[in-house]
VOTIVEX-243905 format. One record per residue (C-alpha): residue in one letter; x, y, z. Coordinates in steps of 0.25 Angstrom, whole numbers, plus 5000, padded with zeros to 4 digits. Example, Ala and Ser with C-alpha at 12.3 -4.5 7.8 and 13.67 -1.06 7.14 Angstrom:
a504949825031 s505549965029 
# end
This chain:
m540552955428 r540352905442 i540352755443 p539952685456 l540652555457 s539452485463 w538552525451 l539652485441 r539752345447 e538352315442 y538852315428 v540352265429 d541152195440 v542252295445 t543352195449 i544452295451 p544752405462 v544152535458 d545452605457 e545952505447 l544652515440 a544752665439 e546152645433 r545752555422 l544552645419 t545452765418 r546452695409 s545352655400 g544952795397 l543952815409 e544552915418 v544152895432 d544053025439 s543852975454 i543452855462 e542452885473 h542252795485 i540952815491 g540952775506 g542152685506 v543452705513 q544052775501 a542852865500 e542853015502 l541852995513 p542052855519 w540852795526 d541352725538 p540752585537 t540452585552 l539852715554 v539052745541 l537952635540 v536652595534 c535552615544 n534052605546 i533252725550 l532152665560 e531452785565 v531452935563 t530953035574 q530953185576 h532053245583 p531553295597 n532253435595 a532353465580 d531153465570 r532153435558 l532853325564 v532453175566 l532953055574 a533252935566 t533352795573 v534352725565 e534752575565 y536252575559 a536452425562 p535552315567 g535152355581 s535952485581 i534952605582 h535352745582 t534652885582 v535152985572 v534753135572 t534553185557 g533853295549 a533653215536 p532453265530 n532153125523 l531853065537 y530753165541 q529653085535 y529952975545 k529853045558 g528852995567 l528552865560 g529152775570 q529952655567 l530052655551 t529452535545 h530552535534 p531752595540 l532552695532 k533952655528 s535052765529 v536552795532 f536952805547 a538252865551 r538752845565 e539652945573 g541052955567 a540552935552 v541153035543 l540153095533 y539953215524 d539253345531 g537953345524 h537653495527 v538853555519 a539053565504 e540453515505 k540853365508 v541353385523 k541553265531 v541053255545 k541253155556 l539953115563 k539953155577 g538853135587 k538153255593 p536753305598 v535753355588 r534653435594 g534753365607 v534853225601 m536253155600 s536653115586 d537853035583 a537552975569 m536853015557 l536052975545 c536753015532 s536353085519 e537053065506 k537853185507 e538453145521 l538853015515 g539453075502 l538453015493 s537853135487 e537553285491 e536153235496 h535953275510 e534453305512 g534153175520 i534853055523 l535252945514 i534152835513 l534652695509 p533852585503 a532952495512 d533852375510 a535152445515 p535752355526 v535752425539 g537152435546 m537952415533 s538952525531 l538652625521 v539952605513 e539652455512 y538152485507 i538352605497 g539852625497 d540352635482 t541452685473 v541252785462 v542152795450 d542052925443 i542452925428 d542653035419 v542052985406 l542553045394 p541753065381 n542352945374 m541952855386 a540452895385 r540052745386 t540552745400 l539552845405 s538752735412 l538952625422 v538752515411 g539752595402 m540752605413 a540552455417 r540852415403 e542152485403 i542552425416 a542152285412 a543052295400 l544152345408 t544052245419 n543652125411 q542252115417 t540852095412 l539852215410 r538452195415 l537352275409 p536052305416 t534952205411 p533652275415 t532352195414 v531052275412 a529652235415 t528652305406 s527152325405 g526152415399 a526152485386 d527352485377 a528252615377 n528152615362 d526652625362 t526552735372 f527752825368 k528352875355 v529752935352 t530053015340 i531453065337 a531453185328 t532953205328 p533553065325 e534953115323 l534953165338 c534253045344 p534652905339 r533852825349 f532752865359 t532152755368 a530952775378 s530352685389 v529052705397 v528952675412 r527552695418 n527152715433 v528452755438 t528652795453 i529552915456 k530352895468 t531752885473 s532752785466 p533352675474 f534552705483 w535452615475 m535152695462 q535252835469 r536652785475 r537152745461 l536652875455 i537352965466 m538652895465 a538552915450 g538453055452 m536953075450 r535853125459 p534653035462 i533253095459 n532152995458 n532052855453 i531652895438 v532852995437 d533752905444 i533452785435 s533752865423 n535052915428 y535452775433 v535252715419 m536052825413 l537152805422 e537052655421 l536952635406 g537352775401 t536052795394 p535452935398 n533852925399 h532753015402 t531352995409 f530153065405 d528753075412 a528052995401 d526753065404 c527353195400 v527753155386 a526653205377 e525953105368 a527053005373 h527953045362 i529353075363 v530053165352 v531553195351 r531653325343 n532453455342 a531953565351 h531153675344 a531653815344 d531453885358 e530853765364 q530853755379 l531153645388 k531253645403 t532253535408 l532353455421 d533253555427 g532153665426 r532853745415 t532053785403 h532853775390 t532553845376 l532853745365 n533153755351 p533153645339 s534553605342 h534053535355 l533553395356 l532353365364 v531453245369 c530053295368 d528653245367 t527653295357 t527453435364 q528653475372 a530153445375 l530353345386 s531953345387 v533253395381 a533653265374 g534753195382 v535053315391 m533853335401 g532353315402 g531253415402 e530453455414 s529153425407 s529353275407 e530153245419 v529853135428 s529153185441 d528553125453 r527253125445 t527853035434 q527252905431 n527752865418 v529152885412 l529652885398 v531152845398 e532052895387 a533352845383 a533952895370 v535252935363 w535553075358 e536553135349 p537653175358 t538053305352 i536653365354 i536553325369 r537853385371 r537453515364 m536053525372 s536753495385 t537753605383 a536653705378 f535753675390 k536853655400 l536253525404 r537353425406 s536853295412 e537353145413 a536353115402 s536853215392 k538253185395 r538053035390 f537253085378 e538353175374 r539353065374 g538452965367 v537452855373 d537352715368 t536152705360 e535952555362 m535952565378 l534552635377 d533852495378 l534552455390 a534452595397 q532952585394 r532752455400 r533552495412 l532752615415 c531452545414 q531952435423 l532352545434 l531152625432 h530252495434 e531052455447 y531252585454 a530152675448 d529052565448 g528852595433 v528152505423 v528952495411 a528252495397 p528652395387 g529452435375 m530452555373 v530252665363 d531552665355 v531752755343 r533152725337 i533552815326 a534952765324 p535352615323 a536252555334 r537652605332 q538552495326 v540052515324 a540952405320 i542452425319 m543552335313 l544752335322 t546052285317 s547252245325 a548052335315 e547252455319 v547452435333 k548952415331 r548952545324 i548252625334 l548652565347 g549952495343 l549552355349 d549252225342 f547952165345 s547252045339 a545752055336 a545451965347 q546252045357 l545552175352 s544152105354 e544552065369 l544852215371 l543552275365 t542552175368 p542452205383 l542052355379 g540852305372 f541452295358 g540952185349 c542152115343 s542252015332 v543651965328 a543651975312 a545151935311 s546351915320 d546652065318 r545252125316 l544152145325 e542752195322 v542152275333 a540752315335 v540652445343 p539552445354 s538452555354 y539052615367 r540352645361 r540052765352 d541452805353 v542052695345 s541952695330 h543352675324 t544552575326 a545252685334 d544152685344 l544252535346 c545752545347 e545552645359 e544652535366 v545752435363 a546752525370 r545852545382 m545552405384 f547052365382 g547452475391 y548152595388 d549252565397 n549552435390 l549752505377 p551252485374 s552252605372 t552852605359 i553952685352 m553652745339 a554452665328 d554452775317 e555252895317 l554653025321 p554053105309 t554753235306 q553953345314 r553553465306 t553353595313 n552053665311 l552453815310 a551053865312 l550853785324 e552153825330 r551853975328 e550453955334 h551153895347 f552154005346 v550954105347 r550454035359 d551754035366 v551954185363 l550554225369 s550754135381 g552054195383 a551354335383 g550554295395 l549254245388 n548554115391 e548154025380 a546653995379 i545853895370 t544453935368 y543253865361 s543353875346 l541753875346 t541053995350 s539754065349 l539254195341 a538954255354 s540354235359 a540954295346 a539954415348 n540654445361 l541854495353 d541154545341 p539654555341 a539554555326 e540054405327 a538654365333 e538054375320 s539254315312 t538954215302 t540454185300 y540554095312 l540553945310 r539453875318 l539553725322 a538453635317 n538353565331 p538753665341 l538853615356 s538353745361 s537953885357 e539253935363 r540053845354 e539253865341 y540253935332 m541753925328 r542454045333 r542954155323 a543854215334 i544554175346 l544354305355 p542854285359 t543154145365 l544454195371 l543754315377 e542754225383 s543854145390 a544554275394 a543254335400 v543154205410 n544654225414 l544354375416 r543154345425 e544054245433 r545354305434 g545354455429 s546354435418 t546654345406 r547654325395 l547254225384 f547554195370 e547054085361 v547554035348 g546553965340 r545753945327 v544454025323 y543553985312 h543054065300 r542054025290 r542554005275 d541554015264 d542453935255 a542653825264 i541953725273 l542953735284 p543153875291 a544553945292 e545253925305 p546254035307 l547054035319 r546854155329 v547554205342 a546754285352 i547154355365 v546354405377 m547054485388 a546354555400 g546654595414 q547954635421 r549154645413 t550054595425 n549654525438 a549454625450 s550654635459 w551154725471 h551954815462 d550854835452 a549554835459 a548754875447 p549254805434 e548754855421 t547754775413 v547954715399 d547654805387 f547754825372 f549354835373 d549454695380 v548754625369 k549554705359 g550854665365 i550454525364 v550054535349 e551354605346 l552154505354 l551554395346 c551854465333 e553254485337 r553454345341 l552954295328 q553854385321 i552754455313 t553154585307 t552054615298 i550954645308 r550454785313 i549454825323 a548354925320 p547054975327 s545854885326 d544354915326 v543754785329 d542554795338 y542954705349 l544154785353 q544254915360 p544455035350 g545855095352 r546354965359 a546154875346 a547154835336 q547354745324 l548454665320 i548754675305 a549654595297 r550354635284 t550254525273 a550554525259 s549054545256 g548954665265 d548654695280 v547854585287 v547154605301 i547554475309 g546854515322 h546454615332 f546854645347 g546554755357 e545654775369 l544254705369 h543154805368 p542354825381 l541054785374 a541654655369 r542354635383 e540954645390 r540354545380 f541354445385 a541054485399 m542454525403 p542754625414 a542954765411 m544454765407 r545354775395 v545354645387 a546454635376 v546154545365 a546754495352 e546454395341 f547354375328 a547454285316 l548554195322 d548754115309 t549054255301 l550054295312 l550754165311 e550854175296 l551554315298 a552454255309 n553954245305 v555054155309 p555854225320 r557154275315 y558354305324 t559354405322 s560554445331 i560454565340 s561054695334 r562454725339 y562154875337 p561454965347 a560055015346 s559555155346 s558155195351 q557355315347 d556055365353 l555055425343 a553755495348 l552755525337 v551455605338 a550355535330 p548855535329 v548155435338 a547555365326 v548955335321 s549355205328 a550655175335 e550955055326 t550755145313 i551855235318 a552755125322 a552555055308 s553055185302 i554255195311 r554655055307 k554455085293 y555455215293 a556455155303 g556755035295 a557654925299 a558455005309 l557255005319 s557354885328 s556154915337 i554955015339 e554255035352 l553055125356 f553355165370 d552455285372 v551055345368 y550655485372 t549455565370 g549255705375 a548655845373 n549955895368 l549955805356 g548655845351 e547255775350 g547355635343 m548855625344 r549755535352 s551255515354 l551855385351 a553355355356 y554155245349 r555455195353 l556255155341 t557555065342 f558555065330 r559554965328 s560454905317 s561054775316 e562154825307 r562654955314 t562455055325 l561355155321 g561955295322 d561155415329 d561055485315 e560555365308 i559455345319 t559055495319 k558855485304 l558055365305 r557155425316 a556955545307 k556555455296 i555555385305 i554955515310 r554755565295 g554155435291 v553155415303 e552755565302 h552455545287 e551755415288 t550955425301 s550755575304 a551455555317 k552455665321 m553655665330 r553255715344 s553955845348 
# end
């Protein structure tokens, strides 16, 4: 939030330098992002106090040689007259009027002044130099807001108030300092000038000054002319409305426009600016309706009807459903509650009477609607974090006061006030012992009262070590003693908390074997060249259907009772869909990706309230296998065997020996390039996952480029249960002997089936087996292929003789031919 110091000083005396103020705010939990000096010597664009001045525009005449230029006669100091060439369109209306009865006040820059170039989008500094403009010498200029660095407005020169002192330097007149603060959700109370002033007053031992508006009223009472009905009391605890008649739509005063601009908002007209001003000042968002557009003078807060339509102020038409909350009249919707007004009741140049709404909405529904409609505003940001219900009275009086003063409105007496929930009253008993337990500091009740009272807490000393604390309405974040202890620490100063050494012995640390193995899996996959990703555990049926269309109709997904958006409505049952969405973004940006994720999925259980949460691991790989280089201009791309190698590596590092690989027929994998991982358990074989190349149709659903995408997903908790503690043995002192074995088998017989048979008949003498060649050709016969294995034999007790190895080879061949119908290749 941007805080102009000149505005802040209306509510609290700032008695310390701005740098020290920023340091204190940051140390108290309010992170200061930047300090922006406007116009001063420390500013990004300093205004030279001798060259950039307040001036009078005395007369405007037509340029003799250009239709779109005028000559302005300017007085920039008493008796100092200068002629300036300008093309400002907001001066055209004064051409040929002679000496102006009421001279215009503006900003005059003399030769040598440094300004921003108003004709380019970027902030480019230029030094003003005299030059002829269509035959007329011009060595000065009248400035727009953009040229002064105040805003992006450059259609016309800046017009100052009539009481601006001619000859005064601009930096003295409107120079300022803006402190930009990153307000975290737990500091929502500071999303206003008054809220920030309250914090500063507490930190600097100053007194907070709240606005004290006085409103003169006349005419019929608002309660007699308007009615408010709340059909959804759980979503709107309080709704207030005031009526202001006979308003005049015009520009807001310069001082208000200047404050809004420095606070980061764009001035529109006096009605809109007053609404935004009060929101920034008090932290109470509000909305102004054209009162004559409210049917039957009756406001109704209700949920939307199915397929109801509403056109908002940004010109977009939204289709609504019953989860959306609206402010309506008796015939139509008028606004999306707390988010944006509707076009049908907006204030226009024809508006005469306005209805001013200030309400409090349930934060979660505002967040859900602003996300669904993609309508993020300053108002919705405040409603999402919680608005002080008790501030509505002051906000309404302030709005009415400003509408009377700057829109010539006549304020109706009374205020329509529908309150569903009583005022929030929280009382907490805080003891010195509890503070000592949490903070490690000894405070008496009187000392605690001195720290908490400046923040607005009502404190009553019940005993020397007990303090009864009444929580103010604007502190929605405080409900327990731990919250008060945090406030005590903030006010005492985190830097003042003493460092202490633990007096007790450190407890014995017990290792968590499951967690250690989970970290080990991450290390293995990272070491294999994969990058870990963490995706949302919330998803949608549409996202799941991209991997498996049948999932779109699935009733096995767990749906959230209050989803933030339709994209995060269900608990995921698999990791691959969300990981593939992330991979698709990477592929569009970089052309390759290597991701893995370890996380939980959620399966409904009919016999339990809570779901099962098995641990899964997923892998996505695509793109080039290696980076392009001069010696390998066209590197190969990732395919099935890359992900298979990583799966085998993981099983090897986990010392799993009861795993086999078999063909898979899942729909989302490419046939012939799909496999499943099967574990042998005491109860039988269990499929714990699938891997392979993504089917082209599934790849298209994820909007991925046309390339091979290798994927895998497994039940990691099952893998970890099968893992064994590494066993280390000495290397055999005896030599190894290798034999190559080429077998011809039907294509339907997998290489793993033959390898398993070889292991079975080779026994303990076989130390390793490797498939090193696959061959198909007409000479083998249709549907046949040759698989060549390299077998390595070694004993840890003796050297294996040639005769022994020859007999073992023959035994393997007989056994394999008998079990698998494979034959020795001749």
